[in-house]
C-alpha positions as CSV (number, residue, x, y, z in Angstrom):
1,M,0.1,0.5,0.2
2,G,3.0,2.4,0.2
3,R,2.3,4.2,-3.1
4,W,-1.4,4.6,-2.6
5,S,0.0,6.2,0.9
6,Q,2.3,8.4,-0.7
7,R,-0.4,9.6,-3.7
8,L,-3.0,9.8,-0.8
9,A,-1.2,11.3,2.2
10,P,-1.0,15.5,0.8
11,A,-5.1,15.3,0.2
12,L,-5.7,13.6,3.2
13,V,-3.5,16.0,5.2
14,E,-5.3,19.2,3.4
15,Y,-8.6,17.4,4.1
16,S,-7.7,16.9,7.6
17,E,-7.1,20.7,7.8
18,V,-3.5,20.3,9.8
19,T,-2.2,23.5,10.7
20,D,1.0,24.9,12.0
21,G,2.1,24.5,15.7
22,G,-0.5,21.5,16.8
23,A,0.0,17.7,17.5
24,V,-1.0,14.6,14.7
25,L,-2.1,11.7,15.7
26,D,-1.2,9.1,12.9
27,I,-2.9,6.2,13.6
28,G,-2.0,2.9,11.1
29,T,1.1,4.7,10.0
30,G,2.5,2.1,8.3
31,I,5.6,3.8,6.3
32,G,5.1,7.0,7.7
33,A,4.0,8.6,4.5
34,V,1.0,10.9,6.1
35,A,3.5,11.7,9.2
36,L,6.2,13.0,6.6
37,F,3.9,14.7,4.6
38,V,3.0,16.9,8.0
39,R,6.2,16.9,8.5
40,N,7.3,18.6,5.5
41,A,3.8,20.8,5.2
42,T,4.7,22.5,8.7
43,A,7.3,24.4,10.5
44,T,6.3,23.4,13.9
45,T,4.0,20.8,13.8
46,R,4.6,17.5,16.2
47,V,3.9,14.3,14.6
48,L,3.4,10.4,16.1
49,G,3.1,7.9,13.9
50,I,1.7,4.7,15.3
51,D,1.5,1.3,13.4
52,L,1.1,-2.6,14.8
53,S,4.3,-3.4,12.8
54,P,7.4,-3.4,13.9
55,E,9.2,-3.4,10.6
56,Y,7.0,-0.7,9.4
57,V,8.2,1.2,12.7
58,A,11.5,0.7,11.7
59,Y,11.2,1.7,8.3
60,A,9.7,4.8,8.6
61,S,11.6,6.0,11.8
62,A,15.1,5.6,9.9
63,K,13.8,8.3,7.5
64,S,13.4,11.1,9.6
65,A,15.6,12.6,12.7
66,D,13.7,15.3,13.2
67,A,12.4,15.2,16.8
68,R,9.0,16.7,15.7
69,L,8.6,13.2,14.1
70,R,8.1,9.7,16.1
71,F,7.2,6.8,15.7
72,E,5.8,4.0,17.6
73,V,4.7,0.2,17.8
74,G,1.2,0.3,19.1
75,D,-2.6,-1.0,18.8
76,A,-5.0,1.2,17.1
77,Q,-7.3,-0.3,19.4
78,A,-5.4,0.1,22.6
79,L,-3.8,3.3,22.9
80,H,-2.1,4.5,25.8
81,L,-2.3,8.0,25.4
82,P,-3.6,10.5,27.7
83,D,-6.4,12.5,26.1
84,A,-7.1,15.4,24.3
85,S,-3.3,15.0,23.2
86,F,-3.5,16.2,19.8
87,D,-5.1,18.0,17.5
88,R,-5.7,16.0,14.6
89,T,-5.8,12.3,14.1
90,T,-5.1,10.9,10.8
91,S,-5.7,7.6,9.2
92,I,-4.8,6.6,5.6
93,L,-5.7,2.8,4.6
94,V,-5.7,0.7,8.2
95,L,-9.3,1.4,8.9
96,N,-10.3,-1.8,7.6
97,F,-7.6,-3.7,9.0
98,V,-9.3,-2.4,12.5
C-alpha cells in the first residue's frame, strides 16, 4: 500500500486541516507517508505515528531524525495516550484492518 499512501497523503492532510503548531496522531502510519508529509508541510507541528508492525515503524523511523516526528509500535484499538493530547488524528488505509 506504500505507493497509495504516498499519493493520498497530501489530500488527507489538506482535508484534515492540519495547521502549523499543533500535534497530529497518525494511526496505522505504515511507512510514515502521512506523518512525513505533515512534517514537511509544517514548521512546528509534532507528529506521532503508531503502527502495529515493528518493521514498518523501523522503516518510518529511519526516514527522519527530526525531533518533531516520532514513530511507535502500538495497537490502534488499545492506545495508551492521554486524552486531548492531539489536535488532529489521521488514518489513511488502516481502518479496514481495525
